[in-house]
Each structure stands twice: as C-alpha cells, then as structure tokens.
SEGUMI-738900 format. One record per residue (C-alpha): x, y negated, z negated. Coordinates in steps of 0.001 Angstrom, whole numbers, padded with zeros to 6 digits, always signed. Layout:
BEGIN
      xx      yy      zz
       X       Y       Z
...
//
This chain:
BEGIN
      xx      yy      zz
 +157921 +128429 +117805
 +154703 +129020 +119723
 +155747 +126532 +122403
 +159256 +128064 +122597
 +158256 +131525 +123833
 +156522 +132097 +127172
 +154105 +134641 +125697
 +152749 +131776 +123576
 +152794 +133946 +120454
 +152467 +132142 +117113
 +155820 +132356 +115355
 +157467 +130390 +112557
 +161245 +130362 +112099
 +162693 +130389 +108585
 +165499 +128074 +109781
 +165931 +126351 +113150
 +168694 +124370 +114867
 +169679 +123257 +118363
 +173106 +123674 +119968
 +173955 +120928 +122473
 +177723 +121530 +122715
 +179947 +124583 +122462
 +181936 +122924 +119638
 +178878 +123152 +117386
 +179154 +126937 +117343
 +182163 +126878 +115025
 +180123 +124736 +112624
 +177265 +127198 +112959
 +179515 +130097 +112028
 +180828 +128202 +109014
 +177283 +127538 +107845
 +176337 +131203 +108299
 +179426 +132234 +106341
 +178038 +130409 +103309
 +174398 +131258 +104075
 +174408 +134863 +105373
 +171259 +135585 +107369
 +170078 +136986 +110722
 +170733 +134803 +113784
 +168483 +134663 +116852
 +169946 +132872 +119876
 +167118 +131321 +121866
 +167167 +130259 +125490
 +163912 +129694 +127343
 +162026 +132244 +125241
 +160987 +134069 +128413
 +162164 +137523 +127402
 +160997 +137720 +123791
 +158120 +139224 +121860
 +158246 +137435 +118512
 +156761 +138382 +115165
 +154602 +135850 +113308
 +157499 +135065 +110971
 +161069 +135054 +112258
 +163586 +135625 +109440
 +166924 +133840 +109284
 +168167 +131171 +111655
 +166971 +130488 +115200
 +169579 +128593 +117235
 +168262 +127225 +120516
 +171025 +126906 +123123
 +170631 +123581 +124945
 +174125 +123084 +126414
 +173974 +121174 +129713
 +176529 +120835 +132479
 +177163 +121163 +136231
 +180715 +121354 +137615
 +181890 +122191 +141135
 +185325 +123230 +142357
 +186453 +124503 +145753
 +187652 +128037 +146404
 +189514 +129351 +149472
 +187405 +129576 +152606
 +183823 +128347 +152458
 +183202 +129354 +148849
 +182817 +127198 +145755
 +182897 +127785 +142035
 +179862 +126400 +140212
 +179926 +126213 +136411
 +176528 +125578 +134789
 +175749 +125010 +131116
 +173816 +127770 +129371
 +170940 +125472 +128419
 +170084 +124469 +131988
 +166773 +125689 +133417
 +167351 +128655 +135730
 +164872 +127802 +138502
 +165971 +124164 +138549
 +169562 +125373 +138940
 +168635 +127528 +141942
 +166740 +124623 +143511
 +169577 +122147 +142923
 +172182 +124512 +144375
 +170231 +124781 +147639
 +169801 +121022 +147862
 +173587 +120652 +147592
 +174257 +123244 +150283
 +175417 +125990 +147907
 +174017 +129369 +148863
 +173570 +132746 +147186
 +170890 +132259 +144535
 +167822 +131813 +146800
 +166344 +135260 +146117
 +166383 +134601 +142366
 +164090 +131567 +142513
 +161255 +131017 +140031
 +162552 +133461 +137428
 +161713 +131869 +134061
 +164349 +131143 +131442
 +167716 +129448 +131111
 +171047 +129943 +132827
 +172562 +131369 +129639
 +169821 +133972 +129301
 +170177 +135181 +132898
 +173344 +137322 +132419
 +171939 +138953 +129277
 +169212 +140583 +131343
 +171238 +140682 +134572
 +168192 +139220 +136287
 +167428 +140433 +139773
 +164813 +140110 +142499
 +164295 +140728 +146207
 +167532 +142595 +146831
 +169874 +140437 +144710
 +171217 +140960 +141193
 +172864 +138178 +139244
 +176027 +140231 +138694
 +176734 +139898 +142431
 +176925 +136096 +142157
 +178810 +135666 +138862
 +182570 +135058 +138708
 +182796 +134534 +134931
 +180706 +134065 +131802
 +181950 +131534 +129245
 +181222 +132658 +125692
 +181914 +131844 +122086
 +183239 +135024 +120473
 +181740 +135205 +116983
 +184269 +137868 +115922
 +187356 +135938 +117021
 +185844 +132445 +116487
 +187014 +131122 +119859
 +185878 +130369 +123386
 +186541 +133037 +126019
 +185854 +133660 +129700
 +184578 +137163 +130454
 +184956 +138717 +133897
 +181939 +140410 +135529
 +183573 +143771 +134766
 +183914 +142872 +131082
 +180203 +141971 +130991
 +179288 +145613 +131776
 +176363 +144684 +133946
 +173748 +147344 +134679
 +170140 +147420 +135774
 +168512 +144705 +133611
 +171329 +145246 +131149
 +174685 +143870 +130051
 +177253 +143792 +127271
 +175253 +140955 +125708
 +172061 +143004 +125517
 +173086 +146560 +124652
 +176741 +147033 +123725
 +177482 +144033 +121505
 +174266 +142001 +121265
 +175333 +139930 +118256
 +178942 +139166 +119169
 +178836 +136583 +121959
 +177076 +133265 +122474
 +176922 +132378 +126167
 +177835 +128710 +126623
 +178158 +128509 +130428
 +177983 +130695 +133524
 +180314 +130432 +136506
 +179011 +131379 +139950
 +180795 +132029 +143238
 +178595 +130543 +145974
 +179021 +129925 +149691
 +178691 +126812 +151830
 +177633 +128980 +154775
 +174251 +130645 +154335
 +173988 +134420 +154731
 +170485 +135818 +154325
 +169784 +138803 +152072
 +166450 +140145 +153356
 +166781 +143877 +152734
 +163680 +143800 +150514
 +160725 +144681 +152745
 +158257 +142380 +151000
 +160552 +139413 +151538
 +161081 +140251 +155233
 +157334 +140519 +155750
 +156757 +137242 +153922
 +159295 +135410 +156071
 +157608 +136446 +159317
 +158999 +135043 +162559
 +161325 +132109 +162974
 +164854 +131255 +161828
 +165804 +132501 +158374
 +167153 +129577 +156375
 +167948 +129262 +152684
 +164991 +126913 +152253
 +162606 +129399 +153873
 +163909 +132254 +151711
 +163532 +130072 +148605
 +159989 +128981 +149553
 +158947 +132533 +150458
 +160262 +133981 +147199
 +158400 +131278 +145253
 +155192 +131913 +147179
 +155350 +135677 +146656
 +156133 +135336 +142960
 +153255 +132891 +142436
 +150789 +135339 +143996
 +151964 +138138 +141698
 +153031 +136487 +138461
 +150977 +134096 +136323
 +152441 +130756 +135271
 +153277 +130987 +131525
 +151856 +127463 +131148
 +148462 +128846 +132225
 +148535 +132308 +130671
 +151193 +133590 +128281
 +153482 +136291 +129657
 +157109 +137392 +129868
 +157157 +138203 +133579
 +157784 +141829 +134515
 +157273 +143698 +131264
 +158640 +147144 +132154
 +161828 +148230 +133899
 +161528 +150298 +137055
 +162419 +153791 +135765
 +165190 +155764 +137454
 +164574 +159523 +137799
 +166586 +162443 +139136
 +166235 +163679 +142707
 +164490 +166775 +141363
 +161955 +164727 +139393
 +161375 +162475 +142413
 +160688 +165462 +144656
 +158237 +166879 +142123
 +156362 +163580 +141941
 +156454 +163096 +145723
 +154870 +166503 +146158
 +152008 +165539 +143828
 +151674 +161889 +144882
 +152258 +161416 +148610
 +152149 +157608 +148433
 +154688 +157389 +145591
 +156634 +154113 +145755
 +160330 +154756 +145137
 +163760 +153642 +146323
 +167010 +155588 +146504
 +169288 +154732 +143600
 +172646 +155945 +142337
 +172158 +159586 +141405
 +168397 +159537 +141882
 +165417 +157348 +142676
 +164048 +154135 +141194
 +160273 +154240 +140803
 +158051 +151158 +141010
 +156754 +150743 +137455
 +153936 +148470 +138630
 +152709 +151164 +141022
 +152733 +153801 +138263
 +150669 +151561 +135978
 +148274 +150636 +138775
 +147709 +154303 +139649
 +146625 +154885 +136060
 +143810 +152377 +136551
 +145275 +149947 +134060
 +145380 +146802 +136200
 +143071 +144329 +134447
 +142844 +146554 +131341
 +142497 +144714 +128024
 +143244 +145834 +124491
 +142481 +143476 +121631
 +143884 +140059 +122634
 +146354 +141280 +125276
 +145870 +142658 +128754
 +147432 +143953 +131970
 +147397 +141155 +134537
 +144672 +141711 +137145
 +146942 +140709 +140065
 +150094 +142579 +138994
 +150094 +145674 +136811
 +153719 +145131 +135782
 +152808 +142011 +133795
 +151283 +142001 +130312
 +149497 +138797 +129323
 +148275 +136948 +126266
 +144495 +136742 +126692
 +144289 +134058 +124040
 +145411 +133951 +120401
 +147392 +137184 +120767
 +149962 +138137 +118132
 +153024 +140396 +118275
 +151025 +143498 +117314
 +148597 +142979 +120208
 +151461 +143094 +122720
 +152966 +146107 +120931
 +149713 +148068 +120951
 +149102 +147369 +124638
 +152688 +148205 +125577
 +152546 +151549 +123758
 +149176 +152364 +125341
 +150525 +151721 +128853
 +153617 +153845 +128112
 +151459 +156698 +126784
 +149087 +156752 +129756
 +151903 +156616 +132334
 +153880 +159353 +130579
 +150820 +161612 +130395
 +150122 +161280 +134121
 +153604 +161117 +135625
 +155920 +162460 +132932
 +157919 +159225 +133153
 +158846 +156985 +130228
 +158598 +153237 +130809
 +161048 +150979 +128994
 +160065 +147397 +128143
 +162251 +144592 +129500
 +161562 +141954 +126814
 +163213 +142081 +123426
 +160976 +142630 +120406
 +162306 +140455 +117577
 +162784 +141128 +114775
//
C-alpha cells in the first residue's frame, strides 16, 4: 500500500479489495459476516498514517459518477461519486460554470473522503457546500441520504470521523452550487494573492493553487499528508494571556474563543526544517510533516509527539493531529 498513501509509508494489507459500485457493499458485509475482521475504508490515502502491516481488510472506494439537476433560481444539485478525485472535481465544476468550490482547490484526496474531515481552506468549509451525503449504513444494511445536520460537521470533524467512524461508507456526495459566481475572499492571504483586477472563479482557483503550491509539497515529490495539525481553539482568557506574552500572535476570533495558527506556533519554536530520524518539518511550511525518505509509521509518530511536546512547553497549547493513525 505504499503507493496508496500520500505519506509514502511502506504498508502491507492483510486483505485488499476495490469497491466500484455501491451494490458491492452488501456483498462486502456478507463476506465480513463470515470472515470477521477489521475494515479500513480507503479513499486517496491523503489523511492516513499507516503501520507497516495493516490487519484485516482494506476496501478502496473507487465509485465514479457525475450527475447534475437544476434547483430553483440559479442553483444546481451536483452528485459526485465518492471515488472521484477531489481536485479534479473542483476543476471540472468551474469549467462547467458551477461555482462554490473554488477555494477548496488542490486539496488532496477523494470526494468521499472530503466530508469525513470536513475539509476547509481560505474561508470556506465543505459543510457550507453540501446538501446531502449518500452512504451505505452498515448497521441497517441499506443506502441512505444524510442531511448536513445529520453529518454533525465541526472543525475538521464529522459524524464519520468521531461519532460513528465505523458505521457509514460514503458512496456519493451531493453539492448545492451556483451558476452565478460569488467570491469568498475573506481570507487575507487570498485577497493579497488576488491583487488588483476583476475577481473571477478562475482567478480564485488559480490563486488558491498557486498559494498552496508555495506552501505545501507535492506528495509525488515528497511524502506528506498536507496540514498535519489542527489549528487549536483556546478560550478568550488563554488568548489574552498568550497575546500579552507574544505580541505578534496569529489568531482569529472563533465561537467562544480564538483559533490559533498551528503553523505559527510550530515556527516560533524553531522547528521549521527540523528533522528527527527519517521524518521532518517541511522547511517552507511548519504545519506540514514530511517523509524524508524511507520513513515508517514510528518516524512520523516520534516527530509528531516531539512537535506537540515543544509547542505545549512554550505556549501551553496542545496540538491535535489531523491525519488518522491506523491501526
């Protein structure tokens, strides 16, 4: 599975299969009934830190599909199969004059993996663009459509990640997009990157891609899982304490407190470019951990724990990893 995870970690699955149609999931459940074992659902492998040996069955979701239907006004409903590439989906939607996903360009992974993490970037979260998530319910053995409310979306979180991580298999995602473009440029870095001139969907898309490429390494060149740590949210009191000690603290108002920039915290600890064993902190972006070559699961673990320890000692803030460590 080394080629199936963006960290490029060596991993061997005990059993492996591919799911190309939602109907296969009933067969999968029948097989598991007679061969009880752990099940790992795999998308693009962009949010995983795998052990050398992966017990049980790995089922790679490769369901394709692209369906459009009109909604009242200038909106459309777009249903996309879970196995479609996320960035390619964003690019295709813009080409067809469907707007709303521009800010989420170049995020690695598949469409089906996107709701699990509630991906977000440059002022947009996926939950704001989803109208339904089509799933196979492993408890009830049937297909269901879940509303955004039922998905319990939170910051880099969802029902599929925290509440009931083993219950649902995402088979398709339904988006509500617009035929009239409305720019979302509240994120300062995106506004600065756009500069002067008319703000079009194509320019937002190109600018997001350009910014991401300057900050994040291509997994094909150097193994990584994108942003490795969540931006921690602290109380107003904790924020004020930190602001008093660190005048240039990077933070944003959030519900009930402030969201701190995890990359800034790591950078202030002098860890940008730091290496430990066969893993390191990316020299251009402290929020990204990278495979320096022949790294294994334990190398990523050791580096992650070291970064958490150093940041907690200096700022009194606990960083939480975004990727899933499996098993």
